[in-house]
C-alpha positions in Angstrom: 22.8 30.6 16.4 23.1 28.2 19.5 25.4 24.9 19.5 22.7 22.6 19.2 21.3 24.3 16.2 24.9 24.5 14.5 25.3 20.5 15.4 21.9 19.8 13.6 22.7 21.7 10.5 26.1 20.0 9.6 26.1 16.6 11.5 27.1 14.6 8.5 31.0 13.6 8.0 30.0 12.6 4.5 28.4 14.1 1.7 24.5 13.9 1.6 25.2 12.0 -1.9 27.7 9.5 -0.5 25.0 9.1 2.6 22.1 8.8 0.7 23.8 6.1 -1.9 25.2 4.2 1.1 21.8 4.1 2.7 19.8 3.3 -0.8 22.1 0.3 -1.9 21.8 -1.2 1.4 18.4 -1.0 2.1 17.8 -2.6 -1.3 20.2 -5.0 -0.7 18.0 -5.9 2.7 14.7 -6.1 1.2 16.0 -8.4 -1.8 18.0 -10.4 0.5 14.7 -11.0 2.6 12.4 -11.6 0.2 15.0 -13.9 -1.2 14.0 -16.5 1.8 10.1 -15.4 2.2 7.4 -17.5 2.3 5.7 -16.8 -1.1 1.9 -16.7 0.5 1.6 -15.5 3.8 -2.2 -15.3 4.2 -5.5 -15.7 2.8 -5.3 -11.9 1.4 -2.3 -12.5 -0.7 -3.3 -16.1 -1.7 -6.4 -14.8 -3.2 -4.5 -12.3 -6.1 -2.0 -15.2 -6.3 -4.9 -17.7 -7.0 -6.2 -15.6 -9.6 -2.3 -15.2 -11.0 -2.2 -19.0 -11.3 -5.3 -19.3 -12.7 -4.5 -16.9 -15.7 -1.1 -18.0 -16.3 -2.2 -22.0 -16.3 -6.0 -22.1 -17.4 -6.4 -18.5 -18.9 -9.5 -18.0 -16.6 -10.0 -15.7 -13.6 -12.2 -19.0 -12.0 -10.0 -20.0 -8.9 -9.8 -23.4 -7.6 -8.9 -23.4 -3.9 -11.0 -26.5 -2.5 -10.2 -29.9 -2.5 -12.8 -30.6 -5.2 -10.7 -28.5 -7.5 -8.2 -31.7 -7.5 -4.6 -31.3 -9.5 -5.7 -27.6 -10.0 -6.1 -27.0 -6.1 -4.6 -23.8 -5.5 -4.2 -21.8 -2.2 -7.0 -21.5 0.5 -8.4 -18.2 0.8 -11.7 -16.7 2.5 -10.9 -13.6 -0.3 -13.6 -15.0 -2.9 -16.9 -14.7 -4.1 -19.3 -16.6 -6.5 -20.3 -15.0 -9.8 -24.2 -15.0 -10.0 -24.2 -15.9 -13.8 -22.3 -18.9 -13.6 -21.6 -19.8 -9.9 -18.0 -19.6 -10.7 -15.6 -18.9 -7.6 -13.4 -15.9 -8.3 -11.1 -13.6 -6.2 -12.7 -11.0 -4.5 -9.6 -8.5 -5.4 -9.9 -6.0 -8.1 -8.4 -8.3 -11.1 -6.5 -5.5 -13.1 -3.1 -6.0 -10.6 -3.4 -9.7 -10.9 -3.7 -9.5 -14.6 -1.0 -7.2 -15.2 1.2 -9.7 -12.7 0.1 -12.7 -14.9 1.0 -11.3 -17.7 4.7 -10.6 -16.5 5.0 -14.0 -14.9 3.7 -15.2 -18.8 6.9 -13.1 -19.9 9.2 -14.6 -17.8 7.9 -18.3 -17.9 9.9 -18.9 -20.6 13.1 -18.3 -18.6 12.1 -19.6 -15.9 11.0 -22.6 -17.7 8.9 -24.4 -15.0 4.9 -24.2 -14.7 3.2 -22.0 -11.9 2.7 -24.6 -8.8 2.6 -24.6 -4.9 4.8 -26.4 -2.5 4.3 -30.1 -2.3 4.2 -31.5 1.3 4.6 -35.3 1.5 4.1 -36.6 5.1 7.5 -38.0 6.5 9.2 -36.1 3.4 10.8 -32.7 3.1 8.6 -30.0 1.6 9.5 -30.1 -2.2 9.5 -26.2 -3.2 7.2 -25.1 -5.9 7.7 -22.6 -8.4 5.5 -20.1 -6.8 9.0 -19.5 -5.0 10.8 -18.1 -7.9 7.9 -16.1 -9.3 6.9 -14.6 -6.3 10.3 -13.1 -5.8 10.3 -11.6 -9.3 7.0 -10.2 -8.6 8.0 -8.6 -5.3 11.1 -7.1 -6.6 9.5 -5.6 -10.1 6.3 -4.6 -8.7 6.7 -3.8 -5.0 10.3 -3.2 -4.2 11.6 -1.6 -7.5 8.8 1.2 -7.3 9.5 1.7 -3.4 13.1 2.3 -4.3 12.3 4.8 -6.9 9.9 6.3 -4.7 12.8 6.7 -2.0 15.2 8.4 -4.5 12.8 11.1 -5.6 12.1 11.7 -2.1 16.0 12.2 -1.8 15.5 14.7 -4.7 12.7 16.4 -2.7 14.7 16.9 0.5 17.8 18.3 -1.5 15.4 21.4 -2.5 13.8 21.7 0.7 15.5 20.0 4.0 17.5 23.4 5.3 19.5 21.2 7.9 21.3 18.1 7.7 19.3 16.5 10.5 15.8 17.0 8.9 17.2 15.6 5.7 18.9 12.5 7.3 15.9 11.9 9.6 13.8 12.2 6.9 15.3 9.8 4.5 15.8 6.9 7.0 11.8 7.3 7.9 11.3 7.1 4.1 13.2 3.7 3.9 12.4 2.2 7.3 9.8 4.2 9.2 6.7 3.5 8.0 4.6 0.4 7.7 4.9 0.5 4.1 8.1 -0.9 4.1 6.8 -3.8 6.1 4.2 -4.9 3.4 6.8 -4.6 0.9 7.3 -8.6 1.8 3.9 -9.9 0.7 1.7 -9.3 -2.6 -0.6 -6.7 -1.6 -2.0 -3.2 -3.4 -1.3 -1.3 -0.3 2.4 -0.4 -1.0 2.2 -0.4 -4.6 -0.4 2.4 -4.2 1.9 4.3 -1.7 4.9 4.3 -3.8 3.0 5.5 -7.2 1.0 7.7 -5.3 4.0 9.6 -3.7 5.6 9.2 -7.3 3.0 11.0 -8.7 2.4 13.6 -6.1 6.2 14.8 -6.5 5.9 15.0 -10.3 2.8 17.2 -9.3 4.4 19.5 -7.1 7.6 19.8 -9.6 4.9 20.9 -12.2 2.7 23.2 -9.8 5.6 24.8 -8.0 8.7 24.6 -9.8 7.3 25.4 -13.4 8.8 22.0 -14.5 6.3 21.3 -17.2 7.6 18.5 -19.5 5.5 16.4 -21.4 6.8 13.3 -20.0 6.3 14.4 -16.5 2.7 15.1 -17.4 2.4 11.5 -18.7 4.4 9.8 -16.2 2.3 11.6 -13.3 -1.0 10.8 -15.2 0.0 7.0 -15.3 1.0 6.9 -11.4 -2.1 8.7 -10.4 -4.0 6.2 -12.5 -2.1 3.2 -11.0 -2.6 4.5 -7.7 -6.4 4.8 -7.9 -6.6 1.4 -9.8 -4.8 -0.1 -6.0 -6.9 2.0 -4.0 -10.3 3.1 -4.8 -10.6 6.0 -2.5 -7.8 7.1 -4.2 -9.9 8.6 -6.9 -10.4 11.6 -5.0 -6.7 12.0 -5.4 -6.8 11.5 -9.2 -9.5 14.0 -9.6 -7.4 16.7 -7.7 -4.1 15.8 -9.8 -6.5 16.5 -12.9 -7.4 19.9 -11.8 -3.8 20.6 -10.8 -2.5 19.6 -14.4 -5.3 21.6 -16.1 -5.0 24.4 -14.1 -1.0 24.4 -14.6 -1.0 23.7 -18.4 -4.4 23.0 -20.0 -2.7 21.8 -23.3 -0.1 19.0 -21.6 -2.8 18.2 -18.8 -5.3 17.2 -21.5 -3.0 15.6 -24.2 -0.1 14.4 -21.9 -2.0 13.5 -18.5 -5.4 12.2 -19.2 -4.8 9.7 -21.6 -2.5 7.3 -19.3 -4.6 8.2 -16.4 -7.7 7.3 -18.8 -5.7 4.1 -20.2 -5.4 2.7 -16.6 -8.9 3.6 -15.7 -10.2 1.7 -18.7 -8.3 -1.4 -18.1 -9.4 -1.3 -14.5 -13.2 -1.7 -15.7 -12.6 -4.1 -18.6 -10.5 -6.6 -16.4 -13.4 -6.4 -14.1 -15.9 -7.0 -16.6 -13.6 -10.0 -17.6 -13.7 -11.2 -14.2 -17.0 -10.6 -12.8 -19.2 -9.8 -15.8 -22.0 -11.6 -17.3 -21.8 -11.8 -21.3 -25.4 -11.9 -21.6 -25.9 -8.7 -19.6 -22.9 -6.7 -21.2 -23.8 -3.3 -20.2 -24.9 -4.4 -16.6 -23.5 -1.9 -13.8 -22.4 -4.8 -11.9 -20.3 -5.9 -14.4 -18.2 -2.8 -13.8 -18.3 -2.8 -10.2 -15.6 -4.4 -7.9 -16.4 -7.5 -6.9 -15.9 -6.7 -2.9 -18.7 -3.8 -3.2 -21.2 -6.1 -4.4 -22.1 -7.8 -1.2 -24.6 -10.2 -2.3 -21.8 -11.8 -4.0 -20.7 -12.7 -0.4 -23.8 -14.8 1.0 -22.9 -18.5 -0.3 -19.8 -20.4 -1.8 -20.1 -22.7 -4.9 -21.8 -25.6 -3.2 -24.6 -23.1 -2.2 -23.4 -23.0 1.8 -23.0 -19.9 3.7 -19.5 -18.6 3.0 -17.1 -17.2 5.5 -18.3 -13.5 5.2 -21.8 -14.4 5.7 -21.8 -16.9 8.8 -22.4 -15.2 12.3 -19.6 -17.3 13.9 -16.6 -15.7 12.8 -13.7 -15.9 15.1 -11.2 -13.3 16.4 -10.9 -9.5 14.9 -13.4 -10.7 12.1 -16.2 -11.2 14.7 -16.1 -7.4 14.8 -17.8 -7.1 11.7 -21.0 -8.7 13.4 -20.6 -7.3 17.2 -18.4 -3.9 16.4 -16.9 -1.7 18.8 -18.3 1.8 19.9 -17.0 3.8 17.0 -15.1 6.3 19.2 -12.9 3.3 20.6 -12.8 1.9 16.8 -11.1 5.4 16.1 -8.6 5.1 19.1 -7.5 1.7 18.2 -7.0 3.0 14.6 -4.9 6.2 15.3 -3.2 5.5 19.1 -4.3 1.7 19.9 -3.5 -1.6 18.5 -3.8 -0.7 14.8 -2.8 3.0 15.5 -1.3 5.2 12.9 0.6 7.0 15.4 1.3 4.1 18.1 2.9 2.2 15.6 4.6 4.8 13.7 4.8 7.7 15.9 7.5 9.2 13.8 4.3 10.5 11.4 3.3 12.8 14.5 5.9 15.1 13.5 5.0 14.7 9.7 1.3 15.8 11.3 3.0 19.2 12.7 5.0 19.9 9.4 1.3 19.4 7.7 -0.2 21.7 10.2 2.5 24.3 9.5 1.8 24.6 6.3 -2.1 24.5 6.3 -1.3 27.7 8.6 0.8 29.6 6.0 4.2 29.0 8.2 5.9 27.3 5.5 6.1 29.5 2.2 7.8 26.9 -0.1 5.0 24.4 -0.8 2.1 27.2 0.5 -1.5 25.6 0.2 0.0 22.0 -0.8 -1.3 20.9 2.8 -4.9 21.6 1.6 -5.5 18.9 -1.1 -3.2 16.6 1.2 -5.4 17.1 4.4 -8.8 16.9 2.1 -7.6 13.3 0.6 -6.6 12.0 4.2 -9.5 13.2 5.9 -12.2 11.8 3.0 -10.4 8.5 3.1 -10.2 8.1 6.8 -13.7 9.2 7.6 -14.8 6.7 4.7 -12.9 3.6 6.3 -13.6 4.6 10.0 -17.6 5.6 9.8 -19.0 4.7 6.4 -17.0 1.4 5.8 -19.1 -1.6 6.7 -16.1 -3.6 7.6 -15.5 -2.9 11.2 -12.3 -5.3 12.0 -9.6 -2.8 11.4 -8.4 -4.9 8.0 -8.1 -8.1 10.0 -5.1 -9.6 11.4 -2.5 -7.0 9.8 -0.4 -4.4 11.3 -1.7 -1.2 11.4 -4.7 0.3 9.6 -3.5 -1.1 6.1 -6.3 0.9 4.5 -5.0 4.4 5.0 -1.1 3.2 4.7 -1.0 4.5 1.0 -0.8 7.9 2.1 2.0 7.5 4.5 5.0 8.4 1.9 2.8 11.7 0.7 2.7 12.6 4.6 6.4 12.5 4.9 6.9 15.2 2.5 5.8 17.6 5.5 8.3 15.8 7.8 11.5 17.9 7.2 9.6 20.6 7.3 8.8 20.3 10.8 12.2 18.9 12.2 13.9 22.3 10.6 11.5 24.6 12.5 12.4 22.6 15.8 16.0 22.3 15.2 16.6 24.9 17.7 15.1 22.8 20.4 17.6 20.7 22.9 14.7 17.7 22.9 14.3 17.2 19.2 17.0 14.9 18.8 16.0 12.2 21.6 12.3 12.7 20.9 12.5 12.3 17.1 14.9 9.4 16.9 13.2 7.9 20.0 9.8 8.4 17.4 11.6 7.1 14.6 13.4 3.9 16.2 9.8 2.8 17.4 8.6 3.0 14.2 11.2 1.1 12.7 11.0 -1.7 15.0 7.1 -2.1 14.3 8.5 -2.4 10.4 10.9 -5.3 11.9 8.0 -7.1 13.7 6.1 -7.2 10.5 9.0 -9.0 8.4 7.8 -12.5 9.4 4.1 -11.6 8.1 2.4 -8.4 8.1 -0.7 -10.2 8.4 -0.4 -11.0 11.9 -1.0 -8.9 15.3 1.3 -6.2 15.7 3.4 -5.8 19.0 1.0 -3.4 20.3 -2.4 -5.5 20.0 -0.1 -8.6 21.3 0.6 -6.1 24.5 -3.1 -5.3 24.8 -4.6 -8.9 24.1 -1.9 -10.1 26.9 -2.9 -7.6 29.5 -6.5 -8.3 29.0 -7.7 -5.1 27.6 -9.1 -6.9 24.4 -10.0 -10.3 23.4 -9.2 -10.9 19.8 
């Protein structure tokens, strides 16, 4: 055993436990502290969800009021909206289950806050008057996004204690989980991606314990079922993940799979379609399939606004990156920028290259501990990526945002393969500078998002300045 390997095996002067809790509390404090001063609404994307929450809390309706014609009801401007067929009312294009649950939370804490749901008021010549959205937004981000993420970080530590052989792999992996993927960057704004990422990881962690460790407690099956369902409700392509999870638990223990895992999964699924019916559905046609189809999948709803004029998405004069929907780049170039370009998975988060290496080792049977685990992960990764890169009719990389946000929900699960790669390479002298270099770039990409993830990433800005792209 050479000296470099020995140094990587025991580089800690503190115990793993002391290092983790110091890191965990510092990261928690940083996330809570940053969101204390963050702008509550950053883009049309999160504005669309906040408008639904506002309407449910204050007006008990899914209709949103984002135009000046709404008068005192006027909410945040958004382009992520559609018009219902049966009554010509405007609603958010986002699946309504998440805003509905958040609205329920807001109504529960509203007596404590003691203020109606309002936005900032700007008066010419006077300071801006903060609205109560600032208070509710902080609470929502902490409870719905930061808390589940920190729970996922804790469970990853449990996973690493069991599977990371060297301290170096353990340290690098836990720091990457906390600060090395764009999931952390998106925690500061309301969105479905980080929620799906955290709950998808929690579900996967418990599925691994059920399958490989024989830990088959009833509560574990139930928690995995709920987390898998909540993942699918927030990222529809995660339906494949849910289907694989069902197979895993049924094979592992069919009784607990049916009676513990399936009920919470089914409950979330029913809630998803029922809230969609409440938001989109036509009461005169209660069994119309369109009532249960998410609004963003019904393209005809995007054609006009409530006044009958062409909507933003139906117009041919979209600017910037959204113009790519009408004048798409060649598919090969779209794939390049999605993986190693301006929205690149590996260019913005190069530490994931080591996770990919670990996934490859698992697929080839090099790591026997979780033998076969890589195949369902690879299947979901490939199917979701192909769907968004080839079949999805939106070809704008998700808009002005950092990274290809549609596949970020899988980032945390991919990190489960990171320690195996680092352990396998621990004897290589280049592993420390190269891995920390990759992590440094990844962390800087996260810091670059914290003004707003709904903006151009650093690599995007470089290519724009160099004239390589013009959007």
